[in-house]
C-alpha positions in Angstrom: 36.9 -38.8 -65.4 36.6 -35.8 -63.2 33.6 -33.6 -63.6 34.5 -29.9 -63.8 32.3 -26.8 -63.5 32.5 -24.1 -66.0 35.6 -22.0 -65.3 37.1 -24.6 -63.0 39.8 -25.7 -65.5 39.3 -29.4 -64.9 39.6 -29.2 -61.1 38.8 -32.4 -59.2 35.2 -32.4 -57.8 36.4 -32.0 -54.2 38.5 -29.0 -55.1 35.8 -27.2 -57.1 33.1 -27.6 -54.3 34.5 -24.5 -52.6 31.8 -21.8 -52.5 31.9 -18.1 -51.6 34.0 -15.0 -52.0 37.8 -14.5 -52.3 38.5 -11.2 -50.8 41.2 -8.9 -52.1 43.9 -7.6 -49.7 42.3 -4.1 -49.8 39.0 -5.5 -48.5 40.6 -7.3 -45.6 42.5 -4.1 -44.7 39.4 -2.0 -44.8 37.6 -4.6 -42.6 40.5 -4.6 -40.1 40.8 -0.8 -39.9 37.7 1.0 -38.5 39.2 4.4 -39.5 39.8 3.3 -43.1 37.9 5.4 -45.7 36.1 2.3 -47.1 35.4 0.6 -43.7 31.7 1.4 -43.9 31.3 0.0 -47.4 33.1 -3.2 -46.6 31.3 -3.6 -43.2 28.0 -3.4 -45.1 29.2 -6.0 -47.6 30.4 -8.2 -44.8 27.1 -8.1 -42.9 24.9 -8.5 -46.1 27.1 -11.3 -47.4 27.3 -13.3 -44.2 23.5 -13.0 -43.8 23.1 -14.3 -47.4 25.5 -17.1 -46.9 23.7 -18.1 -43.7 20.4 -18.4 -45.6 22.0 -20.4 -48.4 23.8 -22.7 -46.0 20.7 -23.3 -44.0 18.7 -24.0 -47.1 21.2 -26.5 -48.5 19.4 -29.8 -49.1 22.5 -31.8 -48.7 23.9 -31.9 -45.1 27.4 -32.5 -46.6 27.2 -29.4 -48.8 30.3 -27.2 -48.4 29.2 -23.9 -46.8 29.8 -20.6 -48.5 32.6 -18.6 -46.9 34.7 -15.5 -47.2 38.2 -16.7 -48.2 41.8 -15.7 -47.5 44.5 -17.1 -49.7 48.2 -17.0 -48.8 48.7 -13.8 -50.9 45.8 -11.9 -49.2 46.9 -13.1 -45.8 50.5 -11.9 -46.3 49.3 -8.7 -47.8 47.0 -7.9 -44.9 49.8 -8.6 -42.3 52.4 -6.6 -44.3 50.1 -3.6 -44.7 48.8 -3.6 -41.2 52.4 -3.7 -39.8 53.6 -0.9 -42.1 50.6 1.4 -42.0 50.9 4.9 -40.5 48.6 5.9 -37.6 46.1 7.2 -40.2 44.0 4.1 -39.6 44.6 3.8 -35.9 47.6 2.7 -33.8 50.7 1.3 -35.5 50.8 -2.5 -35.2 53.8 -4.8 -34.7 54.1 -7.8 -37.0 52.8 -10.1 -34.2 49.8 -7.8 -33.7 49.1 -7.7 -37.4 49.3 -11.5 -37.6 46.8 -11.8 -34.6 44.3 -9.6 -36.6 44.6 -12.2 -39.4 44.1 -15.0 -36.9 41.0 -13.3 -35.6 39.5 -13.4 -39.0 40.8 -16.9 -39.7 39.0 -18.3 -36.6 35.7 -16.7 -37.6 33.4 -19.6 -38.7 32.4 -17.8 -41.8 36.0 -17.3 -43.0 38.0 -20.0 -44.8 41.4 -20.4 -46.3 41.6 -21.1 -50.1 44.5 -23.5 -50.6 46.1 -23.0 -54.0 46.4 -25.8 -56.4 49.3 -24.2 -58.3 49.0 -26.4 -61.4 45.4 -25.2 -62.0 46.0 -21.6 -61.0 49.1 -21.5 -63.2 47.0 -22.6 -66.2 44.4 -19.9 -65.6 47.1 -17.3 -65.0 48.9 -18.3 -68.2 45.7 -17.8 -70.1 45.0 -14.4 -68.5 48.6 -13.3 -69.2 48.3 -14.4 -72.8 45.1 -12.4 -73.3 46.5 -9.4 -71.4 50.0 -9.1 -72.7 50.2 -5.4 -71.9 49.7 -5.7 -68.2 52.0 -3.4 -66.2 54.3 -5.0 -63.6 52.3 -3.5 -60.7 49.5 -6.0 -61.6 51.4 -9.2 -61.1 49.7 -9.9 -57.8 46.3 -8.9 -59.3 46.6 -11.3 -62.2 47.4 -14.1 -59.7 44.4 -13.3 -57.5 42.2 -13.1 -60.5 43.5 -16.5 -61.7 43.0 -18.0 -58.3 39.4 -16.8 -58.0 38.7 -18.1 -61.5 40.4 -21.4 -60.9 38.4 -22.0 -57.7 35.2 -20.6 -59.1 34.9 -18.1 -56.4 33.5 -14.5 -56.6 36.4 -12.0 -56.3 35.6 -9.0 -54.1 37.7 -5.8 -54.3 37.7 -2.1 -54.4 40.1 -2.1 -57.4 38.4 -1.3 -60.7 41.5 -2.7 -62.5 40.0 -6.2 -62.0 37.3 -5.4 -64.6 39.9 -6.0 -67.3 40.1 -9.7 -66.4 36.5 -10.5 -67.3 36.1 -12.7 -64.3 32.8 -14.8 -64.3 32.0 -13.2 -60.9 33.6 -10.1 -59.6 32.2 -7.6 -57.1 33.8 -4.2 -57.0 32.6 -2.6 -53.8 31.5 1.0 -54.2 30.8 0.7 -57.9 28.4 -2.2 -57.9 24.9 -1.5 -56.5 24.6 -5.1 -55.3 27.1 -4.5 -52.5 
């Protein structure tokens, strides 16, 4: 019998050991664009969170403990690359698709950044429950409900600027700019 943590929807122990934050596309975009209106907020979050994770990881009693990380998922990776390659020069120079992908790779190869691999069976179960309890969701929120389900299924804190995520009652959600703990 597999042991599951609260909110992990019966995930195998190896899968539910993931620790850290799943970042929304808007957070990755603000991190990547120094001229973005929210870059200062997200840079402060980045520095504070990495320092906190470093302390937690150093204090871990078990040398085999999975370190806390800031996570991409396939949806946030593709969203970052798409937006960076379509953005006007308001945030800096226009990027080609290859340049935008290299920005993602720069984050990906940072030791404190991980990639959350989706276990679709578990994510689909959580997403189905969220959709059942939020039948009135507008179509524009299809990606949002998926990201909320992924964060909940993996037992990760979800980090965003988007207040719409409050409706999902996630066990752990940080809305940067509205939460004083950021």
